[in-house]
C-alpha positions as CSV (number, residue, x, y, z in Angstrom):
1,M,-35.4,17.1,33.7
2,I,-34.4,13.9,32.2
3,S,-35.7,10.7,33.7
4,R,-33.6,7.8,34.9
5,A,-34.9,5.4,32.0
6,V,-34.0,8.0,29.6
7,R,-30.6,8.6,31.0
8,A,-30.1,4.9,31.4
9,L,-31.3,4.3,27.7
10,I,-28.6,7.1,26.6
11,S,-25.9,5.3,28.5
12,I,-26.8,2.1,26.9
13,A,-26.6,3.6,23.4
14,S,-23.3,5.3,24.0
15,V,-21.8,2.2,25.2
16,A,-23.4,0.3,22.1
17,L,-22.0,2.7,19.9
18,V,-18.6,2.7,21.3
19,S,-18.4,-1.1,21.2
20,C,-19.6,-1.1,17.8
21,A,-16.7,1.3,16.8
22,I,-14.3,-0.9,18.5
23,A,-15.7,-4.1,17.1
24,H,-15.6,-2.7,13.5
25,A,-12.2,-1.2,13.6
26,R,-10.2,-2.2,10.4
27,C,-6.6,-2.0,9.5
28,P,-5.8,1.0,7.0
29,V,-5.1,0.5,3.4
30,D,-1.4,2.2,2.7
31,V,-0.1,3.2,-0.7
32,V,3.6,2.6,-2.1
33,M,4.0,5.4,-4.7
34,V,6.7,4.6,-7.2
35,R,7.9,7.4,-9.6
36,G,10.7,7.6,-11.9
37,R,12.1,8.2,-15.2
38,V,13.2,5.9,-18.1
39,D,16.3,6.6,-20.4
40,H,15.7,5.4,-24.0
41,A,12.1,4.3,-23.5
42,P,10.6,1.8,-26.0
43,G,7.7,3.1,-28.0
44,N,5.0,1.3,-26.0
45,A,6.9,1.0,-22.5
46,K,5.1,-0.1,-19.4
47,V,6.4,-0.3,-16.0
48,R,5.3,-3.1,-13.6
49,V,5.6,-2.7,-9.9
50,Q,5.1,-5.6,-7.4
51,L,5.0,-5.4,-3.7
52,V,6.3,-8.8,-2.3
53,F,5.6,-9.7,1.2
54,A,6.8,-12.0,3.7
55,K,4.1,-14.7,3.7
56,D,1.7,-14.0,0.8
57,V,1.4,-13.2,-2.9
58,A,2.5,-9.8,-4.3
59,E,0.4,-7.1,-5.1
60,S,1.1,-5.3,-8.4
61,G,0.1,-2.9,-10.7
62,E,1.2,-1.4,-14.4
63,V,1.6,1.9,-15.7
64,T,2.6,3.4,-19.4
65,V,5.5,5.4,-19.7
66,E,4.7,8.8,-20.6
67,D,7.4,11.4,-21.6
68,G,10.2,9.3,-20.2
69,A,8.3,9.2,-16.8
70,F,6.1,7.1,-14.8
71,S,4.3,7.3,-11.5
72,I,2.1,4.6,-10.0
73,P,0.4,4.1,-6.4
74,I,-0.1,0.5,-5.3
75,E,-2.3,0.1,-2.5
76,F,-1.8,-2.5,0.1
77,L,-3.8,-3.7,3.4
78,T,-1.7,-3.5,6.4
79,Q,-3.6,-6.2,8.3
80,S,-1.1,-8.7,9.4
81,R,-3.1,-10.9,11.7
82,R,-6.9,-11.6,11.7
83,P,-8.9,-10.3,14.7
84,V,-9.6,-13.1,17.3
85,V,-13.1,-11.5,18.3
86,N,-14.9,-8.5,16.6
87,G,-11.6,-6.7,15.6
88,I,-9.8,-7.3,19.1
89,L,-6.1,-8.1,18.8
90,E,-6.0,-7.3,15.1
91,K,-2.6,-6.3,14.1
92,C,-1.9,-3.6,11.3
93,D,1.8,-4.0,10.6
94,R,1.9,-5.7,7.4
95,R,4.5,-4.0,5.1
96,P,6.2,-5.1,1.7
97,K,9.7,-6.8,1.9
98,I,10.7,-6.1,-1.6
99,V,9.4,-3.9,-4.4
100,T,10.2,-5.0,-7.8
101,V,10.1,-2.5,-10.6
102,T,10.3,-3.8,-14.3
103,L,10.6,-2.0,-17.6
104,M,8.7,-3.9,-20.4
105,E,7.3,-3.6,-23.8
106,G,5.0,-6.5,-24.5
107,D,6.6,-9.6,-23.2
108,R,9.9,-8.1,-23.5
109,E,11.7,-7.3,-20.0
110,Y,14.3,-4.4,-20.5
111,D,15.4,-3.4,-17.3
112,S,14.4,-4.7,-13.6
113,V,15.2,-3.4,-10.1
114,S,14.5,-5.1,-6.8
115,L,14.2,-2.5,-3.9
116,D,14.3,-3.2,-0.3
117,F,11.3,-1.6,1.3
118,A,12.7,-0.9,4.8
119,K,15.9,0.9,3.0
120,D,14.7,2.4,-0.1
121,F,11.4,3.9,0.9
122,R,10.2,6.4,3.5
123,M,6.9,7.4,5.0
124,A,5.8,10.3,3.0
125,D,2.6,10.9,5.3
126,S,0.6,8.9,7.7
127,S,-0.5,6.1,5.0
128,S,1.9,6.6,2.1
129,Y,5.4,5.5,1.4
130,A,7.6,7.1,-1.4
131,L,11.2,6.4,-2.8
132,R,14.1,8.0,-1.0
133,S,15.9,8.5,-4.2
134,E,15.2,8.7,-7.9
135,L,14.8,5.5,-9.6
136,V,15.9,5.4,-13.4
137,L,15.2,2.6,-15.6
138,N,16.9,2.2,-18.9
139,R,16.1,0.4,-22.0
140,S,19.7,-0.6,-22.9
141,H,20.0,-3.0,-20.1
């Protein structure tokens, strides 16, 4: 038989654990996956992808074109509003507005596309987004 003191201690510990879990809730990191191909790719071609948000600086990354194709994941934090107190009232709905994809070789820009995130991307799973259709960049542009 468990004494009242032990039961009270277990109850307090349980409440404390739940409170800590709620207080430290964080917004997830989502991923935008950009895949495509490059027609007539230059020798040392790279693709730069930038996520442009409504109120802040873009997140970006670069990848080398291999065999005329590229694939690059760009992570972003979904937190749109800081928590008021210990994670309470934190908003996790930050999404890019525009995704720019640029074909480059050194400092030279060959092709660039601006994609509307809401129209051109779909949710691939609970934390990642993928293009709705194939993206083709071209050296001759």
